[in-house]
Structure formats: structure tokens, C-alpha cells
C-alpha positions in Angstrom: -75.6 2.9 48.8 -77.0 1.7 51.9 -80.1 0.2 50.2 -82.5 2.4 52.2 -83.3 4.8 54.4 -84.4 2.8 57.0 -83.3 3.8 60.9 -79.8 4.2 62.5 -77.0 6.0 61.6 -75.2 5.7 58.0 -72.5 2.6 59.2 -75.1 1.3 60.8 -77.2 1.0 57.8 -74.4 0.0 55.5 -73.5 -2.2 57.6 -76.8 -3.7 57.5 -77.4 -3.4 54.3 -74.1 -5.7 53.8 -74.9 -8.4 56.3 -72.4 -7.4 59.0 -72.8 -8.2 62.6 -72.5 -5.8 65.2 -68.5 -6.2 65.7 -68.9 -5.5 62.0 -70.6 -2.9 62.1 -68.5 -0.8 64.9 -65.5 -1.6 62.9 -67.0 -0.6 59.8 -67.3 3.1 61.9 -64.1 3.1 63.2 -63.1 3.0 59.1 -65.4 5.3 58.0 -63.9 7.5 60.9 -60.2 6.9 59.9 -60.6 8.1 56.2 -62.8 11.0 57.0 -59.5 13.7 55.9 -55.7 13.3 55.3 -55.3 17.0 54.5 -54.8 18.2 51.1 -54.6 15.0 49.0 -55.7 16.0 45.5 -59.2 15.0 46.5 -60.0 17.5 49.4 -57.6 20.0 47.0 -60.1 19.8 44.4 -63.1 20.0 46.9 -61.9 23.2 48.2 -60.8 25.2 44.4 -64.5 24.4 43.9 -65.2 25.9 47.2 -62.9 29.7 46.4 -65.1 29.8 43.4 -68.4 29.6 45.5 -69.8 26.3 44.6 -71.9 24.4 46.7 -71.4 22.0 49.2 -72.9 19.6 46.8 -70.7 20.3 44.0 -67.7 20.7 45.6 -68.2 17.1 47.6 -69.2 16.1 43.5 -65.5 17.8 42.4 -64.0 15.5 45.4 -65.5 12.6 44.1 -64.3 13.3 40.5 -61.1 13.4 41.4 -61.1 10.2 43.9 -62.0 8.0 40.8 -58.5 8.3 39.5 -56.8 5.4 39.5 -54.1 6.2 41.6 -55.9 7.6 44.2 -59.2 6.7 44.9 -58.3 2.6 43.4 -55.5 1.3 44.7 -57.6 -1.0 46.9 -58.9 -2.9 43.7 -54.6 -4.4 43.0 -54.6 -4.4 46.6 -57.7 -7.0 47.4 -56.1 -8.5 43.6 -53.3 -9.4 45.4 -54.7 -11.3 48.9 -57.0 -13.2 46.3 -53.9 -15.0 44.6 -52.5 -15.4 47.8 -55.4 -16.7 49.4 -55.4 -19.4 46.3 -52.0 -19.9 45.7 -49.9 -19.1 48.3 -48.1 -15.3 49.4 -44.5 -16.6 47.6 -46.4 -17.4 44.5 -48.6 -14.1 44.4 -45.2 -12.0 44.8 -44.3 -13.7 42.3 -46.3 -13.6 40.2 -46.3 -9.5 40.6 -42.9 -9.7 40.1 -43.2 -11.7 36.7 -45.6 -8.0 35.3 -43.0 -6.0 36.0 -45.7 -4.3 39.1 -45.0 -3.0 42.5 -46.2 -4.7 45.5 -49.8 -3.0 45.7 -50.4 -1.2 49.1 -47.1 -1.6 51.0 -45.6 2.5 52.4 -46.7 5.5 51.8 -44.5 8.4 50.9 -46.2 11.0 54.2 -45.8 8.0 56.6 -42.2 6.4 56.9 -42.3 5.0 59.7 -45.7 3.4 58.9 -49.5 4.5 58.3 -50.9 5.0 61.2 -54.2 4.4 59.8 -53.3 1.0 58.4 -51.8 -0.6 61.9 -55.2 0.7 63.3 -57.9 -0.6 61.1 -55.6 -4.2 60.6 -55.0 -4.3 64.3 -59.1 -4.1 65.0 -59.9 -6.6 62.3 -57.9 -9.6 63.8 -57.3 -10.6 61.0 -57.3 -14.9 59.7 -54.3 -16.9 59.3 -54.2 -16.3 55.5 -54.9 -13.0 55.4 -52.0 -12.3 58.1 -50.1 -14.2 56.3 -50.4 -12.6 52.8 -50.2 -8.9 54.6 -47.0 -10.1 56.3 -45.6 -11.0 53.2 -46.0 -8.5 51.2 -44.3 -6.0 53.8 -41.4 -8.3 54.1 -40.6 -8.5 50.6 -40.8 -4.7 50.1 -39.5 -3.6 53.4 -42.1 -1.7 54.6 -45.4 -1.6 56.8 -48.5 -1.9 54.7 -51.2 1.1 54.0 -54.9 2.3 54.4 -55.4 0.2 50.9 -54.2 -2.9 52.4 -56.4 -2.9 55.2 -59.3 -1.9 53.6 -58.7 -4.6 51.1 -57.8 -7.2 54.1 -61.5 -5.9 55.7 -63.3 -6.2 52.1 -62.0 -9.7 52.0 -62.7 -10.7 56.1 -65.7 -9.0 55.8 -66.8 -11.0 52.8 -67.7 -7.5 51.6 -67.8 -6.1 47.4 -65.0 -5.4 45.4 -66.1 -1.7 45.7 -67.0 -1.6 49.2 -63.3 0.0 49.6 -64.0 2.8 47.0 -67.6 3.1 48.9 -66.1 3.7 52.4 -63.2 5.7 51.7 -65.8 8.2 49.8 -68.1 7.9 52.0 -66.0 8.6 54.8 -63.9 11.0 52.7 -66.7 13.2 52.3 -67.2 14.4 55.7 -63.8 15.6 55.3 -64.5 18.0 52.1 -67.2 18.9 53.6 -65.2 20.2 56.1 -62.6 21.6 53.9 -64.5 23.4 51.5 -67.0 25.2 54.7 -64.0 26.5 55.8 -62.5 27.7 52.3 -65.6 29.7 51.8 -65.6 31.4 55.1 -62.3 32.6 53.9 -63.9 34.2 50.9 -60.5 33.5 48.8 -60.1 31.5 45.3 -57.4 29.6 44.9 -55.4 30.5 42.0 -52.0 29.1 41.3 -50.1 30.7 38.8 -47.6 29.3 36.4 -44.5 30.4 34.6 -44.2 29.7 31.1 -40.8 28.5 29.9 -39.0 28.8 26.0 -37.8 25.1 25.1 
């Protein structure tokens, strides 16, 4: 996804591919670190299940990546990008009203694991130094829900702040998380144990 196999570390090559300046490349590096691991989320669990069967590390990461493609896991930033673009074009109030009119939830705000706010989002949004329009849109979304932005909102804001391609959040998330999948897969392989949940059948 970096467009080449040139010199430098992955974040540097990816940043150059996206025409980022040194500060932008460093922010990209930080974002990759932030998303590297998040305990037993669905994609990581899938990678561990594969590892428990003795699959190769490549197969384990493929299992994680396949699970990440699900719209409720790895595509949450798409709705956040759409909201931020609408807010920029028509104002945050109009964008939020449009979401409400469609009977949808405000995207990328709140997280079940972080009742006090997603620390990953707080860190990334702080490093980004958002422009006025983006900052206003993010704050308006938070106020409408009464909760803080999560990492998906932060990645969406990063995408617009740096004029990245719209699939950038998924690429960043998958690339960073791949390190976590491999670490989990190695740990599961070393344990020598297969993950095999039991099922309880009930008659209707």
C-alpha cells in the first residue's frame, strides 16, 4: 500500500506515498502505534483462533484482516468521514440534523469500553491540531451525543486534515493492527492450545 519498497520504515514510506510532510509522517507513526492492539476485539480473536489450529502467521493475519472488513468493525470511519464532509460543506448543525432525519446514530462518538472517553482518540486529536472547521464539527458531534469521540472519529479527522484518500483509515487501522495480530498469534501458538468454545443447544 506504500506504492514502493523504497528506503525507510513503513510509516515513512506510507507517509511519502501520501505526500505528507515530516510532521504528518510522525503523526501517522503515532496513529499506527495507537491502533496496534486493543485486547480481544473480533479481528484479534479471529487471528488467535487461527493460530490455535497451527495456522501460519500469514494465515492468522489474513483471518484478522477478513474479520476487519466487516462494516461494524473496520468501516466505522466511513460514516464519520461522511459526517465531517457534510459539516464542512453545510455546517455541523445541518449535518447532524440530516443524520437524525435518516434515523441514524451520530457516528464515531462513544465507546462501550471507555465510559470516560477513548484515550486513543484524545491523544490523536490532540496531536493533529485540527483546523477550526474540523474541530467545530467534532465538538458538535460530541455535544449532540453527550459523549467523547472514539478512534474512528480521530482517524476520520486525520484523513480530512491531511487530505488522505478515503480508504486511509482502514489502511492505517489494518496496518497497525497487523502487528497486534502477529503478537497475539505467536502467544497463542506458544500456548499450544486450540480455542474451542462449547455450544449449548436449546429446544424452542
